[in-house]
Backbone bond lengths (Angstrom), bond angles and torsions (degrees), N, CA, C in turn:
res aa  C-N    CA-C-N  psi(-1)  N-CA   C-N-CA  omega(-1)  CA-C   N-CA-C  phi
1 X - - - 1.466 - - 1.532 110.10 -
2 X 1.324 116.38 137.18 1.451 120.85 -179.55 1.521 110.56 -65.78
3 X 1.321 116.53 134.26 1.452 120.93 177.49 1.526 110.24 -73.88
4 X 1.331 115.79 157.25 1.465 121.52 -174.47 1.515 111.25 -125.93
5 X 1.321 116.40 134.13 1.459 122.49 174.32 1.523 109.57 -124.05
6 X 1.310 116.10 139.75 1.462 122.95 176.00 1.518 107.86 -115.18
7 X 1.318 116.32 126.58 1.467 121.67 -178.10 1.519 108.44 -130.63
8 X 1.313 117.72 115.61 1.465 119.06 175.13 1.530 109.06 -82.44
9 X 1.327 115.91 145.91 1.463 119.88 -178.18 1.517 111.87 64.16
10 X 1.345 116.22 53.17 1.454 119.79 -170.93 1.511 117.28 -97.82
11 X 1.321 118.46 12.23 1.470 118.91 -175.87 1.526 113.97 -101.20
12 X 1.329 116.99 -7.90 1.470 119.54 -177.01 1.526 110.29 -143.77
13 X 1.322 115.26 161.20 1.455 121.86 169.97 1.517 115.04 53.91
14 X 1.319 116.13 -133.74 1.459 121.70 -177.63 1.528 110.39 -62.71
15 X 1.326 117.24 -38.50 1.459 120.58 179.86 1.515 112.21 -59.71
16 X 1.317 116.65 -45.81 1.475 121.10 179.30 1.536 110.34 -64.95
17 X 1.305 116.34 -39.17 1.458 120.29 177.97 1.529 110.89 -64.42
18 X 1.321 116.61 -36.32 1.462 120.65 177.44 1.532 111.22 -66.95
19 X 1.315 116.93 -40.91 1.466 120.16 176.58 1.526 109.54 -55.17
20 X 1.317 116.48 -46.28 1.458 121.59 -179.80 1.528 111.49 -60.33
21 X 1.314 116.59 -45.99 1.464 120.17 -178.68 1.531 111.28 -63.07
22 X 1.321 116.24 -43.00 1.461 119.30 -176.95 1.523 112.65 -69.43
23 X 1.319 118.16 -40.24 1.469 118.25 -179.75 1.527 110.70 -66.99
24 X 1.318 116.68 -33.37 1.464 119.45 178.57 1.524 111.37 -68.27
25 X 1.324 116.44 -22.83 1.462 120.92 175.49 1.530 111.93 -87.03
26 X 1.335 115.96 -1.49 1.455 119.65 176.97 1.512 115.34 92.87
27 X 1.317 117.90 11.26 1.456 121.91 179.51 1.532 111.27 -78.72
28 X 1.334 115.15 148.55 1.459 120.41 161.29 1.526 106.25 -82.46
29 X 1.322 117.54 136.79 1.459 121.49 -175.14 1.524 110.56 -120.30
30 X 1.326 115.05 131.70 1.459 122.43 171.78 1.518 107.72 -112.79
31 X 1.326 116.45 133.42 1.453 118.98 -178.34 1.520 110.79 -145.50
32 X 1.322 115.55 171.68 1.464 121.02 178.39 1.520 109.14 -149.57
33 X 1.307 115.52 159.60 1.462 123.17 175.31 1.517 106.82 -162.70
34 X 1.308 116.84 162.85 1.463 120.06 -177.57 1.521 112.37 -71.36
35 X 1.317 116.78 -34.17 1.462 120.81 -174.34 1.523 110.95 -86.20
36 X 1.332 116.86 114.29 1.461 122.39 -177.21 1.531 111.63 -63.30
37 X 1.315 117.07 -37.82 1.466 120.78 -179.90 1.522 110.44 -64.41
38 X 1.326 116.81 -41.77 1.468 121.04 179.18 1.534 110.75 -61.85
39 X 1.324 116.26 -40.20 1.463 120.81 178.82 1.524 110.90 -64.09
40 X 1.320 116.88 -47.40 1.461 120.65 -179.23 1.535 110.61 -62.68
41 X 1.324 116.47 -41.30 1.469 120.04 179.25 1.522 111.30 -64.05
42 X 1.340 116.36 -38.11 1.463 120.58 178.09 1.523 110.69 -64.02
43 X 1.321 116.25 -44.96 1.464 119.99 179.05 1.524 111.35 -61.51
44 X 1.327 116.66 -43.36 1.463 120.82 179.98 1.527 111.00 -63.57
45 X 1.323 115.86 -42.09 1.468 120.57 -179.36 1.527 111.02 -58.43
46 X 1.321 116.31 -46.00 1.465 118.90 -176.17 1.521 112.51 -82.23
47 X 1.306 117.09 -28.47 1.457 119.50 174.37 1.526 110.37 -63.27
48 X 1.328 115.79 -38.67 1.465 120.67 179.01 1.530 111.44 -64.71
49 X 1.325 115.89 -24.86 1.470 121.16 178.78 1.530 111.25 -97.10
50 X 1.336 115.09 6.16 1.470 122.11 177.51 1.528 112.40 66.27
51 X 1.338 116.31 38.07 1.459 122.05 174.46 1.528 109.47 -111.50
52 X 1.327 115.06 152.63 1.463 121.53 -176.96 1.530 110.68 -94.72
53 X 1.317 116.55 93.31 1.466 122.57 176.50 1.524 108.22 -124.56
54 X 1.321 116.73 121.40 1.460 122.15 179.88 1.522 109.21 -123.05
55 X 1.319 115.94 136.37 1.459 118.82 -177.13 1.514 112.58 -141.68
56 X 1.317 114.43 165.74 1.460 120.28 174.09 1.515 109.09 -143.00
57 X 1.316 115.19 153.86 1.457 120.76 176.69 1.521 108.78 -79.69
58 X 1.334 117.16 126.43 1.462 120.76 -178.50 1.524 109.89 -154.93
59 X 1.311 116.07 129.42 1.459 122.41 173.25 1.525 107.05 -92.37
60 X 1.329 116.84 100.86 1.456 121.07 -172.48 1.522 113.91 -75.23
61 X 1.319 117.21 1.20 1.469 119.21 171.10 1.524 110.39 -73.87
62 X 1.335 115.90 -10.74 1.464 121.82 -179.53 1.523 109.30 -109.71
63 X 1.319 115.67 125.09 1.467 121.55 -177.29 1.522 111.80 -55.97
64 X 1.333 117.03 -40.29 1.456 119.59 -178.14 1.529 111.96 -65.67
65 X 1.338 116.89 -30.19 1.462 120.15 176.45 1.521 111.71 -72.68
66 X 1.338 116.28 -34.74 1.467 120.47 174.54 1.527 109.37 -60.58
67 X 1.323 115.94 -46.30 1.466 120.69 -179.78 1.526 111.21 -64.33
68 X 1.319 116.93 -37.93 1.468 120.52 179.24 1.528 110.96 -64.33
69 X 1.327 117.04 -40.26 1.465 120.44 178.98 1.522 110.30 -67.44
70 X 1.321 116.90 -40.79 1.468 120.84 177.10 1.526 110.13 -57.67
71 X 1.320 116.66 -47.33 1.468 121.10 179.84 1.520 110.85 -63.31
72 X 1.323 116.61 -40.33 1.465 122.06 178.60 1.527 110.79 -55.91
73 X 1.327 116.23 -45.22 1.469 120.55 -178.40 1.521 111.40 -72.33
74 X 1.324 116.80 -47.07 1.463 120.37 -174.82 1.528 112.90 -66.32
75 X 1.333 117.05 -21.19 1.463 120.64 174.69 1.529 111.79 -74.43
76 X 1.329 116.25 -13.23 1.454 120.53 -172.11 1.529 114.36 -118.04
77 X 1.324 117.97 -7.98 1.464 120.05 178.76 1.520 110.14 -151.77
78 X 1.337 115.64 152.68 1.459 120.21 175.76 1.523 111.84 -117.69
79 X 1.346 115.51 18.53 1.463 120.24 177.64 1.523 109.84 -150.37
80 X 1.312 116.03 132.99 1.463 121.61 178.12 1.524 108.28 -120.75
81 X 1.314 115.66 114.06 1.458 120.01 -179.07 1.522 112.41 -90.43
82 X 1.327 116.92 -31.24 1.453 120.03 -178.58 1.529 110.29 -150.90
83 X 1.314 115.24 136.07 1.462 122.39 174.40 1.517 108.24 -124.53
84 X 1.317 116.21 125.49 1.464 120.59 176.03 1.525 108.72 -116.39
85 X 1.319 116.22 109.90 1.460 121.42 175.55 1.533 108.00 -82.35
86 X 1.318 114.20 87.06 1.469 121.42 -172.54 1.523 113.48 -102.47
87 X 1.326 118.61 -22.25 1.467 120.80 -176.43 1.529 110.68 -56.87
88 X 1.310 115.92 133.91 1.453 119.63 -179.79 1.514 111.23 -169.25
89 X 1.320 114.89 168.09 1.460 120.75 -179.54 1.522 109.12 -146.15
90 X 1.318 115.80 149.37 1.468 120.87 178.83 1.520 110.21 -127.89
91 X 1.299 115.03 135.90 1.464 121.16 170.21 1.515 107.69 -146.68
92 X 1.314 116.05 125.34 1.459 119.81 -177.78 1.525 110.70 -72.09
93 X 1.304 115.53 158.15 1.460 120.24 178.24 1.521 111.04 162.05
94 X 1.313 115.79 163.67 1.456 122.39 177.85 1.525 109.37 -105.90
95 X 1.327 116.33 141.12 1.456 121.38 -175.99 1.533 111.43 -52.65
96 X 1.326 116.07 -43.47 1.467 118.87 -174.01 1.526 112.88 -82.05
97 X 1.340 116.61 -2.18 1.459 120.00 -179.40 1.535 113.88 -118.01
98 X 1.327 117.44 -31.33 1.458 120.28 -173.43 1.527 111.80 -71.42
99 X 1.314 114.89 151.66 1.454 120.36 178.28 1.528 110.07 -68.33
100 X 1.322 117.38 147.51 1.462 121.55 -179.88 1.528 111.90 -56.45
101 X 1.308 117.13 -31.12 1.463 120.86 -177.72 1.529 111.68 -63.87
102 X 1.336 117.58 -28.12 1.463 121.50 178.28 1.524 109.64 -65.56
103 X 1.317 115.42 -46.85 1.467 120.56 177.66 1.529 110.76 -59.14
104 X 1.314 116.23 -46.61 1.466 120.70 -177.57 1.527 111.07 -62.85
105 X 1.337 116.55 -41.29 1.462 120.84 179.49 1.520 111.37 -65.63
106 X 1.338 116.57 -46.11 1.462 120.78 -178.93 1.520 111.20 -60.44
107 X 1.311 116.75 -43.94 1.459 119.96 -178.55 1.530 111.28 -66.38
108 X 1.316 116.82 -39.68 1.459 119.82 -179.51 1.524 111.79 -65.18
109 X 1.322 116.66 -44.41 1.464 119.77 -175.61 1.530 111.77 -82.70
110 X 1.319 117.39 -44.84 1.463 120.58 -173.44 1.521 113.72 -81.71
111 X 1.329 118.00 -26.14 1.458 121.14 -177.13 1.525 113.16 -117.67
112 X 1.334 116.23 -56.34 1.469 119.10 -174.07 1.519 112.58 -59.58
113 X 1.328 116.83 -39.23 1.467 118.91 -178.25 1.526 110.77 -61.91
114 X 1.329 117.51 -42.62 1.468 120.93 178.60 1.521 110.52 -63.76
115 X 1.312 116.58 -38.73 1.466 122.02 179.59 1.531 110.58 -62.24
116 X 1.319 116.69 -52.75 1.467 120.51 -176.89 1.524 112.56 -69.82
117 X 1.326 116.62 -41.66 1.462 120.09 179.83 1.529 110.04 -62.47
118 X 1.306 116.75 -45.14 1.464 120.88 179.83 1.522 111.08 -62.00
119 X 1.321 117.11 -46.59 1.463 120.51 179.71 1.527 111.52 -59.60
120 X 1.318 116.28 -31.75 1.458 120.14 -179.33 1.517 113.61 -72.45
121 X 1.342 117.02 -30.75 1.459 120.27 -175.37 1.530 114.05 -101.38
122 X 1.310 117.64 -20.59 1.465 120.65 -177.10 1.534 113.62 -59.05
123 X 1.341 120.27 -40.03 1.469 117.96 -179.61 1.525 113.62 -55.12
124 X 1.337 117.33 -40.42 1.459 120.37 178.58 1.529 110.68 -68.92
125 X 1.320 116.79 -38.24 1.468 120.37 178.87 1.524 110.47 -66.68
126 X 1.323 117.05 -39.03 1.461 121.04 176.78 1.525 111.01 -64.77
127 X 1.311 115.82 -41.52 1.465 120.52 178.90 1.527 110.43 -59.13
128 X 1.338 116.23 -41.72 1.459 121.22 -179.36 1.524 113.12 -85.82
129 X 1.340 115.55 -8.31 1.464 122.41 -178.72 1.534 111.67 50.76
130 X 1.318 114.72 48.08 1.463 119.79 179.24 1.521 109.71 -163.08
131 X 1.316 115.13 164.12 1.464 120.79 176.20 1.511 112.15 128.92
132 X 1.311 115.10 163.26 1.469 122.08 -179.11 1.521 108.09 -137.99
133 X 1.323 116.45 126.93 1.459 122.31 178.96 1.527 109.09 -110.46
134 X 1.326 115.69 127.53 1.467 121.95 174.92 1.523 108.05 -113.26
135 X 1.318 116.95 127.24 1.460 122.03 176.50 1.524 109.24 -109.25
136 X 1.344 116.01 121.71 1.456 121.05 -175.39 1.520 110.32 -80.81
137 X 1.331 113.85 90.15 1.462 120.14 176.08 1.526 108.49 -84.69
138 X 1.317 117.92 -137.65 1.455 121.41 -176.74 1.526 107.87 -172.72
139 X 1.329 116.66 160.11 1.457 117.38 170.38 1.532 109.65 -61.73
140 X 1.335 116.61 -20.30 1.473 120.91 174.55 1.521 111.21 -69.38
141 X 1.354 117.64 -7.67 1.464 121.58 175.11 1.521 111.64 -76.70
142 X 1.344 116.50 -17.29 1.461 119.99 -176.49 1.527 113.56 -126.93
143 X 1.337 116.53 -16.16 1.471 120.19 179.97 1.528 109.15 -128.47
144 X 1.323 117.78 108.42 1.470 119.55 178.54 1.520 111.07 -73.64
145 X 1.313 116.29 149.82 1.457 119.12 172.58 1.519 109.02 -136.90
146 X 1.324 116.35 155.26 1.466 121.81 -164.24 1.518 114.20 -66.01
147 X 1.322 117.26 -22.34 1.461 119.53 179.72 1.525 110.95 -108.56
148 X 1.334 116.24 20.64 1.453 121.14 -177.52 1.512 113.55 -90.46
149 X 1.323 117.25 -29.62 1.453 123.03 174.72 1.515 115.17 41.36
150 X 1.325 115.50 -126.12 1.460 122.17 -175.80 1.520 111.99 -62.32
151 X 1.332 117.80 -30.07 1.458 120.24 179.72 1.520 110.77 -61.31
152 X 1.332 116.78 -49.57 1.463 120.42 178.58 1.523 111.04 -59.27
153 X 1.323 116.39 -43.22 1.467 119.82 179.79 1.523 110.46 -58.30
154 X 1.331 116.27 -47.25 1.469 119.99 -177.70 1.526 111.62 -64.48
155 X 1.334 117.21 -36.39 1.457 119.93 -178.16 1.531 111.94 -78.39
156 X 1.326 117.54 -33.21 1.464 119.72 171.18 1.527 109.31 -59.67
157 X 1.328 116.09 -44.37 1.461 121.01 -179.05 1.527 111.46 -64.90
158 X 1.327 116.81 -39.09 1.460 120.33 179.88 1.527 110.74 -63.85
159 X 1.315 116.96 -38.49 1.463 120.31 177.53 1.529 110.08 -64.35
160 X 1.318 117.22 -40.80 1.458 120.53 176.44 1.517 111.68 -61.89
161 X 1.316 116.18 -43.95 1.467 121.94 176.58 1.522 110.15 -56.95
162 X 1.319 116.31 -44.83 1.456 121.59 -177.09 1.526 111.32 -65.00
163 X 1.326 117.26 -39.76 1.466 121.61 179.51 1.530 111.24 -65.18
164 X 1.329 116.17 -43.41 1.466 119.98 178.21 1.526 110.44 -63.84
165 X 1.328 115.74 -43.16 1.463 120.86 -179.51 1.524 110.92 -60.39
166 X 1.307 116.59 -40.45 1.474 121.33 178.24 1.531 110.01 -56.84
167 X 1.317 117.31 -45.74 1.464 120.89 -178.68 1.524 111.42 -66.88
168 X 1.315 116.48 -37.53 1.462 120.28 -177.44 1.526 113.46 -70.36
169 X 1.324 116.46 -33.38 1.462 120.10 -168.48 1.522 115.19 -103.77
170 X 1.320 118.24 -9.24 1.462 118.23 -175.02 1.523 112.35 -63.32
171 X 1.317 118.45 -30.50 1.470 120.37 179.30 1.531 112.07 -69.41
172 X 1.335 116.61 -16.82 1.462 120.74 178.39 1.524 112.34 -97.04
173 X 1.320 116.05 10.62 1.465 122.03 179.65 1.529 112.19 66.47
174 X 1.329 116.13 25.61 1.469 121.52 176.75 1.524 108.24 -103.22
175 X 1.314 116.14 124.35 1.463 121.16 -178.64 1.532 110.38 -88.03
176 X 1.324 116.10 147.44 1.469 121.91 176.22 1.527 108.35 -132.85
177 X 1.318 115.30 126.43 1.469 121.00 -179.79 1.520 110.13 -126.50
178 X 1.321 116.07 131.21 1.466 122.27 173.66 1.528 107.93 -92.36
179 X 1.320 116.83 126.49 1.465 121.71 -179.86 1.525 108.14 -106.50
180 X 1.331 116.31 123.82 1.468 121.06 -175.04 1.528 109.77 -122.11
181 X 1.333 117.79 80.25 1.464 119.82 179.34 1.531 111.46 -80.39
182 X 1.322 113.95 147.38 1.448 119.44 167.69 1.521 109.13 -85.41
183 X 1.314 116.45 -157.41 1.465 121.17 -175.08 1.527 111.65 -60.26
184 X 1.325 115.00 118.70 1.462 122.86 -178.31 1.525 107.91 -121.68
185 X 1.328 116.66 135.11 1.463 119.23 -176.12 1.525 110.08 -74.90
186 X 1.314 114.71 98.80 1.462 123.58 178.31 1.528 107.38 -128.94
187 X 1.333 118.69 174.58 1.470 120.12 -179.23 1.530 114.57 -54.43
188 X 1.332 118.31 -26.90 1.464 119.65 -179.47 1.530 112.61 -67.33
189 X 1.348 117.23 -17.26 1.466 120.87 179.66 1.533 112.31 -100.13
190 X 1.319 117.17 -2.04 1.457 118.72 -179.55 1.525 109.94 -61.58
191 X 1.296 115.43 138.47 1.459 119.95 -176.70 1.508 112.74 97.19
192 X 1.331 116.16 -8.41 1.461 119.64 178.39 1.528 110.01 -67.13
193 X 1.318 116.13 146.41 1.458 120.82 178.31 1.524 112.07 -79.96
194 X 1.335 116.92 -11.66 1.457 120.85 179.02 1.520 110.70 -75.13
195 X 1.321 118.06 146.18 1.466 120.13 178.87 1.520 110.67 -68.68
196 X 1.318 116.81 148.42 1.456 121.39 -179.65 1.529 111.45 -57.54
197 X 1.335 116.25 -30.01 1.464 121.30 -178.59 1.527 112.57 -65.12
198 X 1.328 116.71 -16.24 1.468 120.61 -179.98 1.534 111.78 -79.00
199 X 1.322 116.67 -14.06 1.455 121.85 -176.63 1.533 111.22 -102.81
200 X 1.314 115.69 161.24 1.455 120.54 167.01 1.526 108.44 -75.26
201 X 1.319 115.29 160.33 1.456 120.79 172.86 1.524 108.98 -89.18
202 X 1.329 116.13 151.35 1.465 119.60 175.90 1.525 110.44 -57.92
203 X 1.323 116.32 -35.20 1.468 120.40 -179.83 1.525 112.14 -66.76
204 X 1.343 117.97 -24.90 1.466 120.01 175.73 1.521 109.99 -62.08
205 X 1.322 115.97 -40.84 1.465 120.73 -179.28 1.527 110.62 -73.53
206 X 1.320 116.90 -46.04 1.471 119.44 -177.51 1.524 111.59 -64.38
207 X 1.317 117.86 -40.10 1.463 120.59 -179.68 1.533 111.37 -67.77
208 X 1.329 116.70 -33.11 1.461 120.21 177.52 1.524 110.60 -68.65
209 X 1.321 116.35 -38.67 1.466 120.60 176.37 1.529 110.27 -62.32
210 X 1.312 117.59 -43.77 1.462 121.33 179.27 1.526 110.59 -62.73
211 X 1.326 117.09 -38.96 1.471 120.29 178.51 1.529 110.68 -62.41
212 X 1.338 116.83 -41.30 1.466 120.79 178.63 1.526 110.96 -67.77
213 X 1.315 116.49 -34.22 1.465 122.10 179.78 1.524 111.52 -64.98
214 X 1.328 116.42 -29.59 1.458 120.28 -170.47 1.526 114.15 -93.44
215 X 1.312 117.74 11.04 1.462 120.24 174.74 1.522 110.17 -69.98
216 X 1.313 116.34 166.62 1.461 121.13 178.36 1.526 110.36 -67.07
217 X 1.316 116.09 165.88 1.466 121.07 178.97 1.529 112.28 -63.22
218 X 1.309 116.63 -19.09 1.465 120.77 -176.84 1.523 113.42 -85.26
219 X 1.321 117.68 -2.06 1.462 119.93 -174.74 1.518 111.42 -134.45
220 X 1.339 115.38 149.06 1.461 121.00 174.70 1.527 108.66 -142.22
221 X 1.304 116.66 139.33 1.464 121.66 169.92 1.522 106.22 -88.14
222 X 1.315 117.47 112.99 1.459 120.04 -176.88 1.526 112.08 -76.26
223 X 1.346 116.89 -38.23 1.465 120.58 179.50 1.521 109.98 -138.71
224 X 1.317 115.19 135.71 1.462 122.53 175.85 1.525 108.29 -115.46
225 X 1.314 117.77 112.48 1.467 121.39 176.13 1.527 107.66 -107.51
226 X 1.319 115.53 119.16 1.460 121.08 -175.94 1.526 108.11 -126.67
227 X 1.309 116.91 124.09 1.461 120.87 -178.02 1.525 111.12 -128.12
228 X 1.347 116.63 156.74 1.462 118.70 170.64 1.527 109.57 -58.51
229 X 1.311 115.93 145.81 1.453 120.96 -177.31 1.535 112.57 -53.89
230 X 1.344 117.25 -36.11 1.468 121.15 -178.48 1.534 112.22 -87.09
231 X 1.323 117.35 4.14 1.454 120.57 176.23 1.512 113.52 101.66
232 X 1.329 115.10 179.80 1.460 121.43 -177.22 1.532 111.91 -64.43
233 X 1.315 114.00 153.50 1.463 120.83 177.31 1.511 109.02 -103.78
């Protein structure tokens, strides 16, 4: 039976790189993104290469959209081998200066979506007593910085969520890994004055996730910290 991977935010950056890695391993991939055109283009790209990639447009800042994506996937598969909670957003700002709406948006997209999406898929993973969940945290989950504001808060919280989930699910043979990348050259960094060579590649993160996925059943990487060779930006 073909293995299945679910990747939220799979049309750009690390998410798109993960889609590529999983299809090359022979997985069927389910993904979502807010932009309907991006989703359709992704499906066409992989269909032309004879790979099984299915997606839907979903704004995961909305609980009802999280539920819709869960239903979309569960109608099409009865086994989940890997879930990557990759959807996220970044906006710089200081806690005492940023508008309250920034905090609310960051928490909904960076934390709440992972919470609801995971809760929707875990029952099937528990039933099958298998699967691996990756939560896309950040080095901002462990190192605060002065212009990180709501982003740092949301990523600290996501790391906490991931740690609790690991404890809850290990008895069901479900692995949970927190991924903490440093600066990675994705669309959110476009326009930066720093050279692209100063950043990690999205493929550096996706390939590391695949390496952690391929360990034996007796081992799990609980946290993956990946930084640019020259250090944080």
